[in-house]
N, C-alpha and C positions, 0 to 999 in steps of 0.2 A: 213635746216641749213642756218643761216644768213650769208651773204657775209662778208668776212674779207678783210682788206686792208693789202697789203704787201708794204713796203716802199723802194723805190729806193733812193740811195744817190750817190754822185760823185764816180765814179769808181766801183760802186756796183749795177748794174742794176738788176731788177727782172728777173729771168729766164723765158723764154717764155714757152708757152704750159702748163699752170698750172690752177688749180682751188684752191680757198681758202675759208674757212668758219669757223664755230665753231661747235664743238660737245660737248655733255654733258658728262663731266667726272664724277668721283666719287662724290656722293652727289650733282649732277647736276651743278657742277662748269663749267662755260663756258670757253672752251679751244680752242684757235685759231690753226687751222691746215692748211696744204697745201699739194697738190699732184702735183708733177712735172712729166710730161710724156716725155719719150724719143721720138725723131723724127723717130726712127727706126720702121719699120712696125711690126717686131717681137721683143718683149721685152725679155731681159734676166732674167727678174724677177723684183721684187720691193724691194727696200731697205728702211726699217723703220729706221729713223734717230732720235736718242734721244740726247737731249742737256745736257750740264753741267749746274751748277748753274750760274744764271745771264746771260744766253744766250737767243737768239731769232732766229727765222727762218732767218732773214736778215743776220745774221752773217755767214750763211752757203751757201749763194748764189753761190760763186765760186765753192765750193765743189759739190754742187748740179748740176751745169753745167757740171762739169767733169764727174760725175756719169751718167747723162742722155746721154752725148756724147758717153759713153761706152755701151749704150743700156739698162740701168736700168731706171725704174721709181723710184722716191723717194717720200716717204710719211713721213711727219714730223709734229710735233706739239710743241707749246710752253708749257713748263712745268707749272703746276699750280703755280700761284703767281709771274710769271715773263713773259717777252715778251708781247704779245698781249692777254694773257690769264687773266682770272679773278683773282684778288688779294684775299688773305686770310684774311687780316687785313685792318682796316680803314687807318692805316699808310701804304700807298701803296708802299713805297720804302723799306719796311722791308722784308728781305728774310725769309719766314716762311713756315713751313708745320706742320700740326697737328699730323699726323702719317706718318712714312716713307712708310708704306703700301699703303697710298693714291697714291703715285707715281706708285706703281705696279698696282693698280686698274685702274688708268687712262690709263696705257699702254694697259692693257687687253681690256678696253672699246674701245680704239682707233683701236686695231686690229679687234674687232668685228664689230664696227659701221662704220668704214671708210676703213680700209685696205682690209679686206676680200671682201666686196661687190664692191669696186670701183677701185681696182688695179689689177695687173697681178701676177700670180704665176710664179715661187716659191718666197717665202718671205725670205729675209735676214735682218740682223739688224746691224747697226753701232751705238755704244753708247759711248759717251765721258764723262769722269770725273764722276760727280754725276749721269749722265745718265747711265754710265757704272756700277756704284754701284747698281742702280735700276735694270738694266738688269741682273746682276749677282745674285742679291737676288731672282729674280723670274725665273731664268734660268731653274730649274727643271720643271716648268709649261709651258715652251716654246717648249718642245720637238716635239709636233705635229703641231706646228704653224710656227716655224722658222727653216729654213734649216741649216744656218750657221750664226755665230755671230762674230763681231769684237768689242773688247773692247779697246778703245783708252784712255790711261792714266786713267784707272778706279780709282775712288777715294776710295781706300781701306785702307788708312792710313792718319793720320793728321801730317803734318810736315810744316816746313817753317814759323812757327808762332812765335810771340814775347814771348809767354809763352809755357812751356812744355805741351805736349798733356794731361797728367794726370791732370794738373791744369785746363786746359780748360774743360775737361770732368767733373771735380768736380764742377766748377762754373756753367756750363750749367745745370747740374743735379739739383743743389741747386735752381737756379732761376726758373727752370721748376716746381719743387716740391712746391715752395712757391707761385706759381701763377704769376710769372713774365716771362713766356715763350715768351712773345711778345717783350721783351726788346732786343735791338740790342747789340751785343758784337763784339768788334773789330773795325777796321777802315773802313770807307766808301772809297772804292777804285775805284769808277766809273771814276775818272779822274786821274788815275795813269799815271806817265811819262814813256816814252819808256826806258830810261836809267835804268838798273838794274831790269827791269820787269821780272817776272818768267814765262811769258806766251810764248813769241816768240822772236826770234832774227831778225825777218824781220820787218824793220821800215815801209815799205810801207803797208803791211797787218795790222800792228799795228795801223797805222794812219787811214786806211780805217775803221777799227772797231771802233776806237775812234770817227770818224765822225758820225757813226750811233748813238752813245750815245749823241753827241752834238745836232744833228738835231731831234732826237726822244728820249729824256730822259725818256719818259713814258714807254719805253720798258725794262728798266733796274732797278735793285734794288740795295740797299746799303748793309751794313754789315748784316751778318746772325743773326737771333735771337737765343736766348738761346734754344728755343724749336727745331729749325732746327738743331742746333749743337747736342743737346741731342739725337734726332732721328737718325741722321747720325752716330754719334759715337757709338750708340747702335747697328747699323746694320753692321758696319765695321768688328768687330771680328766674327760676326755670319756667314758672307759670306765666311770667310776664314777657317771655320771649315771643317775638313775632311768629316764628315758625310753629310754636305751640298754639297760639291764639288763632292762627289761620285754620287750624284743624277743628276748631270748635264751631259746630253748626247749629247747636241747640240755641234757640232764641233766649237771650239772657237779659235780665233786669238787674242792675247794680244799684242797691239802695245805699246812699252815701251820706251819713250824718256829717254836717259841716263843722261841728265842734268835736269830732272824734279825735282823741289824742292817742288811740291805740292803733287804729287803721286810718291813717291820716287821709283827709279828703283829697289832697293834692295827688297822692299816690293812686287813689281810685280814679280820679279824673284822667290821669295819664294812662292808666290801664284801659279806660273806655275809648280813648282816642285810637288805640292800636287793636281794638277788639271789635271786629266787624259785626259779630252776632249780638253785640251788647248795646244796651241803652242805659245811660246813667240818669238816676233821679236824685238830685241833691235834696237833703232835708235840712233846711236852715235852722240852726239853733239846737239841733239834736246831738246827743252824745252816742257812745258806741253801741249800747244795747237798745235798739229801736223798739223792740217788743216789750221793753220795760220802761219806756219813756213816758212823759206826760202825754195826755190825749192829743194835744195840739200837734205833736210830732208823730206819735204812734198811729193816729188815724190816717195821716198821709201815707204812711207805709202800708197799712192794711188796705186802703182804697186802691193804691197802685198795684198791689198784689192781686186783688180781686179782678181789677180791670185787665191785667196782663194775662191771667191764666185762662179764664173761660167766661164767655158771656152768659148771663142768666137766660134760662129757657122757660 
């Protein structure tokens, strides 16, 4: 596996004791990964960390440090088409996926090629936003591989957009069917302002994340394509079906920020009512990105994760 580079920026150093490289995802796409080891002699297990849309490993350095300090190893990779992973289109800043199942296949290959041979048992999973949708969609297949799973603001409904969700679904479907699936829809929000942002109320963490994009714009993508929206919107109702949720037996914790306008709390609450293996933890006052939120909200999420995964020994 070829060596990969992790980028340090001001206030965001690369966590120590790590290896980074590339593995071959579905259809041999080159995906950047990293494993971060805990300094503890006896690990509590390994957390597989899955990202949301338009995220990268660098965005999680602080959270990775917190988890390794607690005795966990962390294994993570950049989702196909973003971060340091191979792009799907020649237009490198277009957010694209050919099939949503490609995400599932990449996760399975990561578990097989990297996590199983190179990390420590037992295995846990933290999946944020679109990563949460991917984890939930393949959760029935994770029963013998993942002990427990945390879904942070899983992207199971579309809200907070300038157009109603049914309109977006219709437009994305039409463009995909007529061969324009690579066309970007919506605004490029790589340089959004702090004021009024739906992601976090913490100005310091917001600025830190923005600096990653300024210094390393190659890690990020712009507006999603019609095909990406088509695939995601097709998956959302499927993961909420009772027959799907009944097949999920991995104990699951859903972290639900109550001021989330991207993955609305009401949708997560409804999901939890139909999800026997899941427990919902509301985080009052928090926005979409719990791991970049103010300490008053973020600490609740980190404490819940620590307690849910494994007791200290």
